[in-house]
Structure formats: structure tokens, C-alpha cells
N, C-alpha and C positions, 0 to 999 in steps of 0.2 A: 198047726192046723191051717189048712188052706183057707184063704179069704179073710184072715185076721190081720189085715194091714192097718196100722194106725199112723195117721199123719197129724202132727200137732202135739200139743202138750199132753202129758199124762201126769196126773197128780194123785199120789197116794197119801192119804192123811189118816194116821192112826192115833187114837187116844188124844184127840185135840179138844181144846176148849176155846170158844170164841174165835175160831179160825175163819179166815175169809178166802183162802185159796191163793191164787196167783193174781197179783196186781200188775197188769201189763201196760199201765200208763208209763210213758217215758217222761221223766221230769229232769230238767237240767237246772241245777241250783247254783247260785253264786255267780251269775253272769255279770260282766262289767256293765257300766252305764252305756258304753258304746254298743254292746251286744243287745241290750234291752232296746235302745233307740233304733237299731237296725231292724229288729223284729217288729217293732211298732210301725216303722216305715213300710214293711212288707204287709202288715195287717190292714192298715187303713185303706189301701186301694181295694183289697178283697171285700172289706165291709161295704164300701161304696158300690161295688158290683152287685152284692147280695141284696142291697136295700130295695131294688126294683121288684124283687120276688117276695118281699115280706109284707105282712099285713100292716095296716096303718099304725097300730099301737107299737108293734115291734120296730117299725121304721123310726118312729118317734124316739124310742128308747135308744136305738143305735145312734141316731143323730145326736142325741143329748150326751151320749157317752163319749163320742169321738174327741172332743176337746180335753176331757179328763184323761183319756187313754194317751193322747199326745203329750200329756204331762203338764198342762197348764194349771192343774190342781195339785194338791199334795199326794204323797205316796198312797195313803189310805183311800183317797178318792179314786186314784188310778186303779188300785186293786178292786174296789167296788165296781167301777165301770167295766173292768175286764170280766168280772164275775157275772154281771148282768148281761153283758153281750154274749158271754159263753153260754149262759142259759138259753138265750134265743137261738144261738147257733146249734145247740143240741137238738132243738126242735126242727131245724131246717133239714137235718139228715145229711146225706152225702154231698149236697151242694155246699154245705158250710164246713165240710171236713177240714179243708186246708186252713181256713181261718180259725177254726176251733183248735187245731193243733198249735197254731201260733199263740193263741190265747193261753193255752196250757203251758207252752214254752216260756212265755213272758211271766206268767204267774210263778212258775218254778224259779226263774231267775230273780224274781222279786222276793223269793223265800216263802211262797205260799201256795 
């Protein structure tokens, strides 16, 4: 049939139960400590750039999370800080996309 061009994913799901479809997030797991630290070094300047465009509360949350992300606190504190910052980056939209991708990558390498 003319005009029936499809670009992108096609999902056919039959007789499913509790299905969610395609999860297109890319998660890298099991990264070495050096890989995690490299990603953190890439993330921190991006966060500093974005702070100027954030509201006062979001800026305060990001500033408070940065030392924990750098690893001055334990692994659970680092994960929590990354999750808090990730939530803020979600609300920033395209401006925070690169930083959000790094947050997801780091969380994946940390196993979460």
C-alpha cells in the first residue's frame, strides 16, 4: 500500500501480562573504578554549567550533591546524590540531556 512507510521500532505484543514494551535506556554495568571516575569528571563541569539556569532550590540540591558525587561520601550517598541530581536534570529537558546521560551511565556502572 502506498504511503505506508514506517521509520523506527515496531512492537507486536500478543497475549502478554504486565508487559512494558521496549526499554530503550542504555545501561552499562560493571564499570571499573577508573571508568566511574572518568564519567564523574565529565559530569561535574556539565553540572556547573547548568546551575546558572536552575532555580534556587535546584541549584542548592546540585551544589550539595557535588561532593557526594565526587566520592567524598560512601557508595550509597553517591548513588543517592546521583539520583537526586538526575531528577533535577529530568526537569531541565534538552539542556540537561548530556549530564543526565552521564548520570544514567554512572548509576549503571555502580550497579543501579
